[in-house]
N, C-alpha and C positions, 0 to 999 in steps of 0.2 A: 374653513380654508386653512386655518392653522394646523388642523389635524393632519393635513397632507405632508407637513414638514416634520412631524414628530418622528416617523421612521428614519428620515434622512438625518435628522439631528442625532438620533441614537447611533446610527452607523458612523457618522462623522466623529462623534465622541469616542466610540470604540476604537476607530483607527488612530485617533490622536493619542489615546491612552497606550496603544500598542507601540507607537513611535517613541513616546516619552519613556516607557518602560524599558524598551530595548536600548535606547540611547543612554539612559542613566546607568543601566546595569552592565552594559557591554564593557568587557575587559579585554585588552589586547592580549591574545595568547602568546605564550613564551616559546612554545614548540609546536611543530606541525601535528604531533600526536594530540596536544591539548586542543587544537583547532578541530580535529577530526573526531576523536572519541572522548574528549575532555580528560578529566583527571583519573577516571576509573575509581572514584571514591563515592559514587552515588549510593544512596540507600535503596533497598529493594522496593519499598512503596513508590519512591520517585520514579524508578525505572518502569514499574508497572503502569503508572500514570502516563508516562511518555509513550509507552508501547500501545496502550489502549487508545490514546488519542491519535496516534499515527495510523492505526488500523481502522478506527471508526471515523473515517473522514466523510465529508458531505456527500461525495459520490456514492458511498455505500448506502446511506439512508435514502437518498433519492432513488437509486436503482432498486433498493429493496421494496420501497413503497410501490414503484411502478410495476415491478415484476410480480409481486404478490397479487396486485390487482389484475394482472394479465393471466398468470398461471395458477394462482391459488395454492392449494395444500402442498403440492410437490415442492414449490419454491419456499414455502414456509419451513418445511423440514430441511431443505437444502441450506437455507440461511441460518437456521438455529444451530445445526451441526457445524457449520463453517465458522461459528463464533467461538468455538472452543478447540476442536480437533486440530486445526493447523498449529495452534500454539503448543499443544501437548506433543505434537510431532517434533517441533523444534526443542521442546523441553527434554525429550529423550535424547536427541542428537547432542544437546549441549553437554551432557555428561561425558561424551567422548571427545570434546573439543579442548581438553586441557592443554595439549601441545600447541594449540593455535591461538591461545588467548592473548598472546603478545602482538598478534597481527592487527592491522588497522582496518582491513576490509575482507570481504569474502573473496575478492579477486586475489589478494595477497596469499590467502590460504591455498587457493588452487595453484598459484605460482610456486609456492614452496614445495608442493607435491609433484606437479606436472611440468613445471618449467615456465620460461618467459612467454612464449607465444600463446599457450592456453590462457595465461593470466591476462594478456592484452585483449584477446577475443572476449573473455568473460567481462572485462571492464567495458568494452564497447557495447556488448549486449545489455549490460546493466545501465549504462548511460542512456541507451535508447529506451529502456524500460522506465527510467526516471523521467525522461522527457515526456513520455505519454502520460504518466501520472500527473505531472504538472499541468499538461493540457486538460486533463479531466477536471482538475481543481479550477482552472480558468473557466471551464464550461459551467461549473457549479456556481462560481462567483457571478457570472452573467445571469444564471437562472435566479439566484437569490435577489439580485437587483431588479430583475424583470418582474418577479412575482410579488415582491414586497414594496418596490418603489416604481410602479409601472408608469408613472408620469415623468420619470427621469430617464434620460438616454443611458442604457446600461453600458454602452461602450465607454462612456466617459468615466464612470465610477470604476469599471473594470480596469481601465488603463491606470487610473490613480492607485488602485489597490495593488496592481502588479508592480508599479513603480515603488510603492512602499515595501513590497516583498523584496524586490531587488536590493533596495537600500539597506534593510536591516539584515539581509543575508550577507551582504558585503561587510557590514561593520560588526556583526555578531559572532558568536561562537556557540558550541554545543551547550554550554551551561546556560546561556541566555535562552536558547531554544527550549531547554528543559523547563525553566521557570515559567516561561510564557505559556507553554502548553498546559500547565496546571490550571491557570485561570481560564483558558479556553475550554478545557475539559469540563469545568463546572458549568459554563454557559451552555455547552452542547449537550450535557448529560440530561438536563431537565426538559429539553425540547420535546421529545416524544411524549412525555407525561403531560405537558401543557397542551400539546396538540390533541391528545386523547380527551382531556377535559373539555377542550373547545368543541370537539366533534360531538361529545355527549350532550353539551348544552345546545348545539344546533339540532340534535335529534330530540331535544326536550325529554331527555331521560337521564337520571343520575348515573354517574360513571359506574358505581358499584352494581346497580341494577342492570346496567348494560353489560357489564362483565359477566354477571350471573346468567343473563339471557344467552350470551354467546358461548360460554363455557360449560353451562349446566343444562338448562332446559332445552335449548335449541342448538347446542354445539354439534350434536350428531347430524342434524339436518344440514347445518352449514358445511361441515366437513364432507358430507356425502355430495353436496353440490360442487364443492371445490375440487373433489377428486375426479369429477367428470370434465374438468377444464380441458380445452384443446391445447395439448402440449406435446413436445417431442421428447420422449423419455430418454433415448440415447444421447440427445444433445444436452439435456440436463445432467445426466450421469457424467458425461465427459467434462462439463464445466465444474461439476462437483469434485471430481478427482483432481482436476487442475487446481482448483481452489484449495484443496487440502495441502498441497505442497507450495502454495503461493507465498507462505510466510518465509520460505527459504529464498529470500531475495535480499539484495544488498542492504536496504534500509533496515529491515527487520533484524538481519544478522548483525548489523552494526550495534544493536542493543546488546547482543552477546559480547561483543568486543568492548563495550562500555562497562560491562560488569567487572567486578574485582577478580572473580575466578569463575570456573565453569559450574561450580555448585550454586553460586548466586544466580548465574544465567538460567540454570534449570528452574530455580524457584521463581524467578521473574516470569518466565513463560508459562509455568504451571498456574500461578495465581492469575495471570492475565487471561488464560483460558476460562477460568471460573467466572471472573468479572465480565469477560466478553460474552459468555452465554447469558448472563443477567441483562446486559445492555441490549443484546439481540432480542431478548424476550420483550422488552418495552417497545423497541422499534417494530417488531412483528405484531405486537398488540395494537398499536396505532394503525398499522397497515390493515389488520383484520377489521377494526372498527370502521375504517374508511371504506373497505370493501362491503361491509354490511350496510353502510349508509347510502352508498351510491355504486351499486355493482355494475352499472352500464356505462361508466365513464370510459373514454378513450385515454390513452397514455398522455396525450397532449393537453387534456382537460383536467388532469388530476390536481395539479398544484393551483390552477385557477379556481377550482372548486374549494380547495382547502382554505384559501385566503379570502374568499368571498364573504363580505360582511364582518371580517375580522377587525377588532379594535386596532387603531394605529400603533399603540404601544406594543401589542402582541405581534403585529407585523414587524416592528423594529426588532423585537427579540428574536423572531424567527430568522430575520436577515442577519443579525449579529451571529447567531449560532451557526448558520451555514457558512458565513464568511470566515468565522474564527476557525472552524474545522478545515476549510479549504486552504486558508493561509498557513495554518500550522503544518499541514502535510506538504504544501507547495514549497515552503521555505526549507523544510528538511530534505525534500527530494532535490532541491536545487543545490544544497550543500553536499549531498552524497556523490553525485557525478563529478563535482568539482574535485573532491578528494580522490576519486577513482582516477581521474585524468592526470592530475598533477603528481600523484604518488605512484600509482600502478603503471600507467601507460608511459609517461615521460621517463620515469626512472627505469621502467622495465625495458626500454629500448636502449639503455645505456649500460655499459659494462660496469661502470663505477657510479655509485649514487653520491654524486658530488654537488647536487643542486643546493645552494644555500637556502636556509629556512625562509628568509624574507621573499625570495622569488617563488618558492612553493606556495606561500600564502597568496601572493599577488596573482599567480597563475590560477589558483583555485577560485578566487573571487571573480576573475575575468571569465572563467568558464561558467560560473554560476549565472552571470548576466547573459552570456551567449545562449545558454540552455533555456533561459526564460524567454528569449526572443524566438528561438526555434519552437518552443512549446506554444507560443502565441500563434505562430504560423500554422502549426498542426491543428490547433483548435479552430482556426478559421477554415481550414480545408475540410475537417471532419468534425461535426458537432454532435453526432449521435453518441450518446453516453455508453450504450452497450457495445457498440463497435470499438470505441476507444478502450473499454475494459478488456475486450478480447485481444486487441492489439497489444495491450500491456502484458497479457499472459504469453502471447506469441514471441515477445521480444527476449525473454530470458529463460522460460521453463524448458524449451527444447534444447537450449545450449548449455546452460550453466549448472542446473540443479543436479543432474545425474553425476557429473564428475565431482561435484562438491560432496554429495551424500556418500559416494564411494570413498572419497578421500577421508572423510570423517570416520567412516566405519573401518578404515584400515587398509583399503585397497591402494596399492602403490604401483600404478602403471607408469609408463614413460610418457614423454611429451607427445610422441607419435600416437600413442594409444588415445590420449585425450583429444588430440586434433582430429583423429578419425571419427571418434564419437561425436564431437561437435559438428563436423562436416555432415555426418549422417543426420543429426538433429536439424540442421539448417535445411538440408535437402528435403527431409521429411515434411517439415512445416511448410516449405515453399510448394511442394507437390500437393500437399493436403489442401492448402488454401486455393490452389489453382484448379484442382480437379474434383476433390472430394467434398469440401464444405459447400460449394455452390449447389450441389445435388442433395446432400444429406442435412445441411445446416448444423453439422456437428463440429465443434471446435477441435482442432488438432494438436493443441499444446501438449496434452498429456500423452497421447500416442507417440508424438515426436520425441518426447523425453524418454519413453520406453525404447524407441529406436536408437537413441543416443546411447543408452545403457547397454543394449545388446551389441551395438557396434564396438563399444569399448571392450566388452567381454571377449568378443571374437578376435579383435586385434591383439588382445593381451595373451590369450591362451592358444591361438591357432597360427599366429604369424611368428616366424623366427625373429629374434631380437639380436642386434649386434652386441658384442661383449661390452662396449662402452656403455650402452644403455642398461645392460644387466648390472654393471657396476654402480651406475647412478641409482637404479631401483633398490639395490641392496643397501646403499648408503641412506636412501630415503626411509627405508624400513627401520633402520637403526635410529634415525633422528626423530621419527614421528610415531608415537604410540597413542592409543592402543592398536593392536593388529586385529584383523578379522580372521577368525579361525573357521 
């Protein structure tokens, strides 16, 4: 009977440690910049750790295991490449972001180039994106409690965990989040390896021999069987392309602005891509072992099969790992929209930025709590993990990525140019989700981003521009380098 309480005690101890850690190390920030991007004095390894743990959240490992079991080899290739290529894309862009390193957010960069209204629209889309990500993490928290503490009502523990999230999001700052994420990364990094060892014990076969059987003697047969899985190739390709640009989102780009300069930002994302590929390898390794052990499981039975017969201490470790990753991502995504709202939207609607610092901080903390409540409602309305992930892509890729990439590469369009592109992206994703995706099951985030880019090019080169806008564009070209030749 006592063994039933071991996972619960482990989780409770972990949450208590999180609260004490943040409460003791929380320092009241002295400026709004310190609250949003900290002191910009982080070492490169620290930023790599933060970025890795932000990307490798619990939703990623759960979705990877489920989709590998469902789609096989195509999804294995998809996930492995997605562990490094998105970071290397941002690494290349970071070299051209020198003029924007003083900004606090991706929206502010767009505002400096295109004006007030594109900045506000970008901020709103990124806030929606962050809300969906927080809802995903709440979904994972419920899953972790359900599969590891199945005798406890998951709604109670989920509510307490979200309450803890809200509290230390309000009292904390970016430096505390950074230090907390390091400990959480250590706990989460070893989970795929431990689960792989556990599955090899259940199969009564040593791990090394199991790996040899999978990757040497019978690897060809396994991959041939996986390659014949029932999958929609265009749908996977569309998701793959959308995922390659998914790192160009506010939270990931905030790590660029946290860097001391664009050279450090390039190094951070380059090394993150290398370590990301290594971490993806271990996650995919466990997914492949699970597929070999039980190839006929349905998606709803996967995690029940994994924890069946698992020792209580190991259950507690799995629960802590999933919770730590979910909490780390959730608190950071709660902080990001708060900064976007109080800095970009509120100040963007005013001619003079006169808001006192203390009111900016209070407003940011209030918005963080409100976003948590909205995310809880969204999670209650839609609990399908893959659908939430697709909604996350739809919220910002069709709207913000094309103007941002063009701005970094040196394109200097007017406010009207950016607004026409954003309108085209919004119309494209709405039309795609209404008429195309129900028939083809292909996600429309990437095609809508392309539509945004094409609309901006057409608006810039084929529509006459007033002399006032031409003067603003010329001034923007002089203030923001490098240019695109």
